[in-house]
C-alpha positions in Angstrom: -8.2 -5.0 36.0 -10.0 -7.7 34.2 -9.7 -8.2 30.3 -12.4 -7.5 27.8 -11.9 -9.2 24.0 -14.2 -7.5 21.2 -13.8 -9.3 17.9 -14.8 -7.1 15.2 -14.9 -7.7 11.6 -11.9 -7.6 9.2 -12.5 -5.6 6.2 -10.9 -5.7 3.3 -12.4 -9.3 1.5 -10.5 -12.1 0.5 -7.2 -11.3 -1.3 -7.1 -12.7 -5.4 -3.9 -14.0 -7.6 -2.3 -10.7 -7.1 0.1 -9.0 -4.4 -1.9 -5.9 -3.6 -2.0 -4.6 0.1 -5.5 -5.1 1.8 -6.5 -3.3 5.2 -8.0 -6.3 7.5 -8.7 -3.1 10.3 -8.4 0.7 10.3 -9.5 2.3 13.7 -10.4 5.4 12.1 -13.3 3.3 10.5 -14.7 1.2 13.1 -15.1 4.2 15.4 -16.2 6.5 12.9 -18.9 8.6 13.8 -22.3 7.2 12.7 -23.4 8.8 9.2 -20.4 10.9 9.3 -17.7 9.4 7.1 -15.3 12.5 7.3 -15.7 12.8 11.0 -14.5 10.4 13.4 -16.2 10.0 16.9 -13.1 8.4 19.2 -9.9 6.7 18.8 -8.4 3.5 20.7 -7.1 5.1 23.7 -11.1 6.5 24.3 -12.4 3.1 23.9 -9.8 1.6 26.2 -8.2 -0.7 23.3 -4.7 -1.7 24.7 -3.8 -4.5 22.5 -5.1 -5.7 18.9 -5.0 -9.4 18.1 -4.5 -11.0 14.6 -5.1 -15.2 14.2 -6.1 -16.4 10.5 -5.5 -19.0 9.1 -4.5 -18.6 5.0 -3.5 -20.7 1.8 -0.8 -18.0 1.1 2.3 -16.8 2.9 2.0 -12.8 3.0 2.8 -10.2 5.1 1.3 -8.0 7.6 2.1 -4.2 8.7 1.0 -2.2 11.5 0.7 1.3 11.1 -0.3 4.0 14.0 -2.0 7.7 13.0 -1.5 10.4 15.3 -3.7 12.9 13.1 -6.9 10.2 12.6 -5.8 8.7 9.7 -4.7 11.8 7.7 -0.9 10.0 7.6 0.2 6.4 8.9 3.9 5.4 10.3 4.5 2.1 10.3 5.5 0.4 13.4 7.1 -2.5 14.5 8.5 -3.9 10.9 7.3 -6.4 8.6 5.7 -9.7 9.6 5.4 -12.7 8.0 3.1 -15.1 7.8 3.9 -18.7 6.2 1.2 -20.7 4.4 -0.9 -23.3 6.8 -2.6 -26.2 6.5 -6.3 -25.6 6.1 -7.3 -26.8 10.0 -4.3 -24.8 11.3 -4.3 -20.8 12.7 -1.2 -18.6 12.3 -0.7 -16.1 15.3 -1.8 -14.8 17.4 -0.1 -11.8 15.9 -0.1 -9.1 18.8 -0.1 -5.3 18.5 0.5 -3.3 21.5 -1.5 0.1 20.7 -2.2 1.7 23.9 0.2 4.7 23.1 -1.8 5.1 19.4 -4.5 7.2 18.9 -5.4 5.3 15.8 -4.3 1.8 14.2 -4.1 0.1 10.8 -3.2 -3.8 10.1 -2.6 -4.2 6.5 -2.1 -7.5 4.8 0.7 -7.8 1.8 -0.6 -10.7 -0.2 1.6 -13.3 -1.8 0.4 -13.3 -5.4 -2.1 -15.7 -5.2 -5.5 -16.2 -4.5 -6.4 -16.7 -1.0 -8.4 -20.1 -1.5 -8.7 -20.5 2.2 -9.0 -17.0 4.2 -10.4 -17.1 7.7 -8.7 -13.5 9.5 -10.0 -12.9 13.2 -9.3 -9.9 14.8 -10.0 -9.1 18.7 -9.5 -5.8 20.6 -8.4 -5.9 23.6 -9.6 -4.0 26.6 -7.9 -3.6 30.0 -4.7 -5.4 29.8 -1.4 -3.9 29.0 0.8 -7.2 29.2 4.7 -7.7 27.2 4.1 -7.9 23.5 5.1 -11.2 22.3 
């Protein structure tokens, strides 16, 4: 099966001078039914999404967390543990951080900021359809 990569918008804005949690991707938002904020039209599996990859350029270290939902976002369960993301040079890319999601109805990626403003913040999220392969 061929592989298709779909780049999607990153939500959450640029992290500020805090240790807050920022939701970068939430499939219940990305795939929400048009004009119906409380109704979710489809899940990742309905779109054939098997993996989600995140790369980013960041000025402050932080932590990534992945969550799955089996009830369209009413409850979220963390999967895979915390992923520590180091500081990197302004021209270097951290990642890709690869999340195998084909067994989940919905998935969310959160960033826990490291306490300082991200003066450089360039995340990119790609949904991958049609490729299962081993997670790294």
